[in-house]
C-alpha positions as CSV (number, residue, x, y, z in Angstrom):
1,L,220.5,-68.1,69.3
2,L,217.6,-66.7,67.2
3,F,215.1,-68.4,69.5
4,L,216.8,-66.8,72.5
5,L,216.7,-63.4,70.9
6,Y,213.0,-64.0,70.0
7,I,212.0,-64.7,73.6
8,N,214.4,-62.3,75.2
9,D,211.6,-59.9,76.5
10,I,209.6,-62.7,78.2
11,C,211.2,-61.7,81.5
12,N,209.3,-58.4,81.4
13,I,205.9,-59.9,81.6
14,S,205.3,-59.0,85.2
15,P,207.2,-57.4,88.1
16,K,205.7,-60.0,90.4
17,T,208.0,-62.8,89.1
18,K,211.4,-63.3,87.5
19,C,211.6,-65.8,84.7
20,L,214.1,-68.6,84.9
21,L,215.0,-69.6,81.3
22,F,217.1,-72.4,79.9
23,A,216.8,-73.1,76.2
24,D,213.1,-73.6,75.6
25,D,212.3,-74.3,79.3
26,T,210.6,-71.5,81.2
27,N,210.0,-71.3,85.0
28,L,208.0,-68.6,86.8
29,P,209.0,-68.7,90.5
30,F,206.5,-66.9,92.7
31,T,207.0,-66.2,96.4
32,P,203.7,-65.1,97.9
33,D,203.2,-63.2,101.2
34,N,200.2,-65.3,102.0
35,I,199.8,-68.7,100.3
36,E,196.0,-68.8,100.9
37,N,195.4,-65.5,99.0
38,C,198.0,-65.9,96.2
39,T,195.8,-67.6,93.5
40,D,194.6,-64.3,92.0
41,S,198.2,-62.8,91.9
42,I,199.6,-65.9,90.2
43,N,196.7,-66.1,87.7
44,Q,197.4,-62.4,86.8
45,V,201.0,-63.4,86.1
46,L,199.9,-66.4,84.1
47,S,197.4,-64.1,82.1
48,S,200.3,-61.8,81.3
49,F,202.3,-64.8,80.2
50,S,199.5,-66.0,78.1
51,D,199.2,-62.6,76.4
52,W,202.9,-62.5,75.7
53,L,202.7,-66.0,74.1
54,S,199.8,-64.9,72.0
55,L,201.5,-61.7,70.8
56,N,204.6,-63.8,69.9
57,K,202.6,-66.5,68.2
58,L,203.9,-69.2,70.6
59,I,202.0,-72.0,72.2
60,V,202.4,-73.9,75.5
61,N,202.5,-77.6,75.8
62,H,199.9,-77.9,78.7
63,S,200.9,-81.5,79.4
64,K,204.3,-80.2,80.6
65,C,202.9,-77.3,82.7
66,S,202.5,-77.8,86.4
67,Y,203.1,-75.9,89.6
68,I,204.9,-77.0,92.8
69,V,204.7,-75.7,96.3
70,F,208.0,-76.0,98.1
71,G,208.3,-76.3,101.9
72,H,208.4,-78.6,104.8
73,K,206.4,-81.8,103.9
74,I,203.9,-81.3,106.7
75,L,203.3,-77.7,105.9
76,S,203.1,-78.2,102.1
77,N,200.4,-80.9,102.7
78,L,198.3,-78.3,104.5
79,V,198.4,-76.0,101.5
80,P,195.3,-76.5,99.4
81,N,195.5,-77.1,95.7
82,L,195.6,-73.8,93.9
83,N,193.1,-73.0,91.1
84,L,195.7,-71.9,88.5
85,N,194.9,-71.6,84.8
86,L,196.9,-70.9,81.7
87,N,194.8,-70.0,78.7
88,N,191.7,-71.3,80.6
89,V,193.4,-74.7,81.0
90,P,193.9,-75.8,84.6
91,I,197.5,-76.3,85.8
92,S,198.0,-79.4,87.9
93,R,200.1,-79.6,91.1
94,A,203.2,-81.7,91.1
95,S,205.0,-83.3,94.0
96,S,208.3,-83.1,92.2
97,T,209.8,-81.5,89.1
98,K,212.8,-82.0,86.9
99,F,214.9,-78.8,86.7
100,L,218.0,-79.0,84.4
101,G,218.3,-82.7,85.0
102,V,217.8,-82.7,88.8
103,I,214.6,-83.9,90.3
104,I,213.5,-81.6,93.1
105,S,210.6,-82.6,95.4
106,D,208.2,-80.3,97.1
107,S,209.7,-81.1,100.5
108,L,213.2,-80.3,99.1
109,S,214.5,-83.8,99.8
110,W,216.6,-85.7,97.3
111,D,214.9,-89.1,97.6
112,T,213.2,-89.0,94.2
113,H,216.4,-87.8,92.5
114,L,218.5,-90.4,94.1
115,Q,216.0,-93.1,93.3
116,S,216.1,-92.0,89.7
117,I,219.9,-92.1,89.6
118,S,219.9,-95.5,91.2
119,N,217.4,-96.9,88.6
120,K,219.5,-95.5,85.7
121,L,222.7,-97.0,87.2
122,N,221.1,-100.4,87.8
123,K,219.9,-100.5,84.2
124,L,223.3,-99.6,82.9
125,I,225.1,-102.1,85.1
126,G,222.7,-104.8,83.9
127,L,223.8,-104.0,80.3
128,F,227.4,-104.0,81.4
129,H,226.9,-107.4,83.0
130,K,225.6,-108.8,79.7
131,I,228.4,-107.4,77.5
132,K,231.4,-107.8,79.9
133,Y,232.5,-111.1,78.3
134,K,232.6,-109.6,74.8
135,L,234.6,-106.5,75.6
136,S,238.0,-105.9,77.2
137,Q,238.4,-104.3,80.6
138,S,239.7,-101.1,79.1
139,V,236.7,-100.8,76.9
140,L,234.4,-101.4,79.8
141,K,236.2,-98.7,81.8
142,T,235.8,-96.3,78.9
143,L,232.1,-97.1,78.8
144,Y,231.9,-96.6,82.5
145,Y,233.2,-93.1,82.2
146,A,230.9,-92.4,79.3
147,F,227.7,-93.7,80.8
148,I,227.8,-94.4,84.5
149,Y,230.2,-91.8,85.8
150,P,228.3,-88.8,84.4
151,N,225.1,-90.0,86.3
152,L,227.1,-90.2,89.5
153,T,228.7,-86.7,89.2
154,Y,226.1,-84.5,87.5
155,C,225.2,-81.8,90.1
156,I,226.7,-83.8,92.9
157,T,227.5,-80.5,94.7
158,I,223.8,-80.0,95.1
159,W,222.5,-83.5,96.1
160,G,225.8,-85.1,97.3
161,N,225.6,-83.6,100.8
162,C,222.4,-85.5,101.8
163,P,222.6,-88.0,104.6
164,K,224.7,-91.1,104.1
165,S,221.6,-93.3,104.5
166,H,220.1,-91.7,101.4
167,L,223.3,-92.3,99.4
168,H,223.5,-96.0,100.3
169,S,221.8,-97.2,97.1
170,I,224.1,-95.1,94.9
171,L,227.2,-96.5,96.7
172,L,226.0,-100.1,96.2
173,S,225.4,-99.4,92.5
174,Q,228.9,-97.9,92.2
175,K,230.4,-101.0,93.9
176,R,228.4,-103.3,91.6
177,A,229.7,-101.4,88.5
178,I,233.3,-101.9,89.7
179,R,232.8,-105.6,90.3
180,V,231.3,-106.0,86.8
181,I,234.2,-104.1,85.1
182,F,236.9,-106.0,87.0
183,N,235.1,-109.3,87.0
184,L,235.2,-109.5,90.8
185,K,233.1,-111.7,93.1
186,P,230.8,-110.1,95.7
187,F,232.4,-109.1,99.0
């Protein structure tokens, strides 16, 4: 609470952007009129941000700083890399970013996020497969709802409406988990 009070005025750094804050995570969204000529405007906002940080005796972890250009994949590939700097340190361009646990790609597709979920589920199911003989079915179900189910349902209202073909790996992982818990054979 004290930290939130301490950084409460960060949203007043510039009228050109509105800060998105969550805990110690800060995002500065910027919608330019012309993408080719926006570098100066964004650098002005970053300079104001840098001044605010300096006045409040805070530092930025530059390894966690990046920018992303959202748009159609073909159009976003045409946008040149912007020369953005924070405290005279260049900011790199990212093709995807994690925002509150959801991975958003520059083309606004959910492929990267779904792949991440699928990888997590497969690792967990592998662990379940190793311990299924040592635990009862009710304990396995409890573990399922503690570890697998939250990965399936977190922000599903955002990514769950993507095409069925994209969700296929998630569905297969879900089926594998059920087979492991109930000790069922494939098919």
